[in-house]
N, C-alpha and C positions, 0 to 999 in steps of 0.2 A: 508390280513386276519391274525388273530392270529393263532398260531400253534394249530392244532386240536388234541383232545384226542380221537376222534372217529376213528374206524378202517376201515371205508369206505375209499377206496383208488382207485384213477385212476392212473394206471401206464402208463406214456407217453414215447413212444419209440423214443429217439433222433436219433438212427441209421436210423429209418424210415424217419425222417425229413431230414437227410443228404442225404439219397437215393433219396428222392423226389426232393431235391435241385439239385442233379446231373442230374436228368432227365430233369428238367426245363432248366438248363444251356445248356445241349446238344441241346434242341429244340430252345433255344434263340440264339444260335450261337454267333455272335460278339456283340450282345446287352447286356448291363449290366442288371443284375437281381436285382431289388429292391424288398425287401420282404414286403408284406403287413401283418402287425401284428395287424390290427384293431380288435376290439371286444375281447380284452384280448387274442390275438393270436388265434382267432377262438375257444376260450375256453380252450386252452392248457397252458395258463399262459404266459403273455407277457414278463416278466423278464427272466424266464427260457428258453423260446424258443428263444428270442432275443440273449441271451448270446450264445446259441449253434450256431445260424446263423452267428453271428459275428466271432466266432471261426472258422467257415467254410469259412470265407472270404467275407461274405456279408458286404458291407460298408454303405448301406442306408436302413433304416427302415422307413416304412410309416404307420402312425396310425392317426385316427381321434379323439383320446381321449387325451386331454392335461394331465389329471391326470395320465394316463398310461405312457405317455411320461416322466413326472416328475419321476415316479417310476423307469424308466429305468436309468435315470441319477443318482438317489439316489443309484441304485445298481451298479454304476460304469461303465455303458455301455456308451462308448464315440463315438459310431457310429454317422453318420449323421441321425438326426431324422426329418422326414418330416411330415407335418400335412395336412391330407385331409380336405376338406370342409373349413368352415370359423371359425375364432376365435372370442371370445367375448372381449369387452374392458377390463374386469377384468383379462383376461388371458395374456394380452400383456406383463406385467412385467415378468411373468414366461417364456414367449417365449424368451425374450431378455436375461434373466439371464441364461437360460439353452441352449442357442444357437440352438433353434429349427428353422425350416424352414417352415413358414406358407404358406398357399395358399391364394391368393387374386383373386377376380373376379369382383370387383366393385370399384367405386371411393371411397366409404366409407372405404374400406380396405386399399387402397393406402394412404388416408389421415391419418388414424389411425396409421398405422405402420411407415409411413414416419415421422410423428410428434414425435412418441416415439423414433425412431432411432436418429433423430436430437437432441432430448433432452438428450439422453444417449451418444451422440458423437460416434455412431457406425452405420455402414451400416447393414440393416436387410436383410438377404438372403431370397428371396421369390420365390414362384412358382406361375405361372398363370394357372388357370384352364379354358380351353375352353369347351364350350358345343357343342360337335359334333353331338348331336342329342338325348341324353338320357333325357335331360330336368330336371336335378336335381340341379347341381351347374354349374356355368361357364359363361364365356363371350360368347355370340353368335358369331359364326364364322365370320359373316359379320362385326362385330365390333372389331375383334381381332387386326387389324393393329393399329388403333387409341389407343386402350387401352394399348397394349404392349409398344407402343412408349412412352406413359405417364409414365409407370413404368420405362423404361430404362432411361428416362430423369431425373428422380428424384435421386439426389445424395445420399439420405438417404436409398435407396433401391438397392439391388443387385439381378438381375435376374439370378436365378440358372437353371430354366427350365420351360418348358411349357408341359402340359399334358391334356389328356382327358380320358374318360372311355366309352367303348362300350361293355357291357356284353351281352351275348346271349347264347342260348342252342340249338336251332333248326337250320335246314338248311336255313329256311326262315330268321331267325335272323342273320345267318352268312352272307347272301347276303346283308341285311340291313347294317350290320357293315362294310362290305367291301366298300360299297358305301360311307358311312359316313367317313370312314378312308381316302378315297381318297380326300375328301373335307378338312379334317384336314391337310393332307400332303400339299395340295395346299396352305392353309393358312400359314403354316410354311415356305414354299418356298417363298411366297410373303414377309413375314417378313424378311427373310434373304436377299432377293433381295433389300430390303430397307436399308441394311447395319447393321441390328440388329444381335448381337451375342447371340445365344441361346445354352448354353452348353449341355443341356439334353432335349430331347423330348421323350415322352412316350404316347402310346395309348393302347397297348394290355395288358390285364391281362390274367388270365388262359384260358379264352375262345379263344382268338386270338392266343395264343401260342400253345395250344393243337390242334387247327384247322389249324395251320400253314398258317395263313392269311398273305399276304404281308403288309409291311408298310415301311416307310422311317425313322423311329425313331431309336435312339441308345440305348434305354432302354425298358424293360418290367417291369411291377409291378405285381407280382403274389402272390395270397393268397390261393385260393382253392387247387391248385395242390400241393403246398408245404405241405398242411395238409392232403393229400391223397384223395382229392375230385376232381371229374371232373364235371363241370357244363354242359357238352355237352351230348346231346342225343346220343344213341348208333350208329346211322347212320351218325354222324357228326364228322369229324376230326379224329385224332389219339387217341388211348386209351392205352398209355404206362402203364406199371405195376407200378402204384403208391401204396405205402404202407400206411396202416392205422396207425395213431400215437397212437391210444388207444391199448396198448398191453393187458391190462386187467382192467376192472372195477369190483371190488369185494366188497362184503358186508358180515357181520357176520350173522350166524344163531343165533337168540336170544332165540328161543323156539322151541322145537320139541315135537309133541304130540297133542292129541286132534283130534277129527274128526268133520268135518263139518256136517251141517244138510242140506239135499237136499232142495234146494229152498230158503235158507236163510242164512244170516251171511257171514262171511269171511272164508277163508281157504279152506280146501279140501271139496269134495262133498261126500255125503253119508257116508259110513264108512271108507273112505280112510284117509290117514295120512297127517296132515298139519304141516307146519313149518312157522315161522315168521322171516323175514330178516330185518336187521337194515338199511334200505334205503327206500325212498319213494318219493312221489310227490314233496316234498319240496327240494329234491336234483336234481330236473329237469327231473325226469322220467315222462312220460305221460301215461295215460291209453290207453290200446290197443283198437282201434276202428275196426280193421280188423283182425279177427282171434284171437288166444290166444297168448299173450306174454309168453316168456319162459325164464328161467335162467338155469344155469348148476350147478348141485349138483353132486359131484364126477365126473363121466364122462358121465352123462346122462342129457339130456334136460328134464326139468320138467315144468309144466304149472304154470303161475301166476294166482291165483284165486281172489286176491283182492289187490287194491291199496288204501293206505291212505297217509296222509301227511308225516308220518315218517316211514312207514313200507310197505313191500310187504308180502302178504300171498301166500304161494306156496303149491302145492300138491306133496308130496314126496313118494307117494305110489309105484311108479315104479323105485325108486332110492335106492341106499344103504343108510340106515338111517344115517344122519349126527349126529355128537355130537354138543351140544351147543358150540358156538364160532368157529365152523368150518366155512370155507369160501364158499360162493356161487358166481359164476361168472355171472355178469349181461351182460358184454361184454367180450369176450376172448375165449380161447380154452383150452380144457382138452383132451389130446390125439387127436382123430379124430373128436371130437365134438366141434363145434364152434358156437358162436353167435356174430353177427357183428352189426355195426352201421346201415348198410343197413337193417338188420332184424328189428331193432327197428323202422326204418323209415317206413317200410312196415306195421308193426303192428299198429303204431300210426297215419299213414296217413299224414306224413309230409316228408320233404326232409331230407337226411342225414345231410346237413348243419344245419337245424333247430334242429335236435337231438343234435348235438354238442352244439349249442347255448343255448339249454334249460338246459344243465347241469350247476347247479348253482355254484356260487363262493364259496359256503361253502364246495365244494367237494375237499378234500385234493388231491394234485397232487404229485406223486413221479416220478422223471425222471430216466429212465433206458436205457440201451443199449442192445438191443436184436439182436444177429447175424442173418443175413438173411439165411434162409434155402434153 
């Protein structure tokens, strides 16, 4: 996006990202940590986050968006860039030009990439996705041997690794994932028994890592936990102290004054005092469905009385009256007063991940380093 002249700002804490990476590395043990930066690095900015991860020693980045992958190369990031899911024919030239590592899971993918690699006089590094039970993308486990052998036999392709994905949150889901992982491991063992060389295997993401489930792979691919989120229910797995990457989301006060009319309009109610903030639904905020959403003015929580596309109307009757252009915190802390992503998830009736994903691309991001207290 072009540089914004708005003063709405999301401060993203890179020290929190490094802290979470250290937690994941400890849990991963000898397994390599591959960073999932899909969906614009969970809304935190793929380029800025990837640069910080590479500086922290991450050598592989995994995304499903070719445009974002190109942006990383354009920004000078020379890490290995892996592509989830499938690619389209018109993307093949960019994949070869930028040395991306695409995923294949059907004969069409083999043919498309092998033909392009042969024409370019280069071997295309590829990953094979096995469907261990999720049913989204992948070669069914019972077809894995024949498919991977076809990939390995093609001189235009270079097999870099085999992976799958088994996300879960509940204890029941963990048991399902454990059983499916055993079948994945068996498929990998069968392939190696046939003499196939598989440099990297990976099945666990944040769920499996935080739940400390066993596997025979030499890598994990983690997204949620890096960004301060756990997909696990409270009674499942470990819950290490992950830090939120949003240090502050703030917006300007654009107007102070006026009183709402009981039962109508926006703003404060009755004879209380209203203010208008320069942030709204178009920035990815959602209307509260459960209780009243709040923001912080000064060091006090105040209720949000109205949501529009561009603005929030708040009731500042119980706060120190701000001046025009003062800042209000949508997420963050002032003294002992705090509003979190979890608060907005509760108010809007969605998950914390969905809150992050809803924050729109027009939200300016500023990267900061905040010491841990």
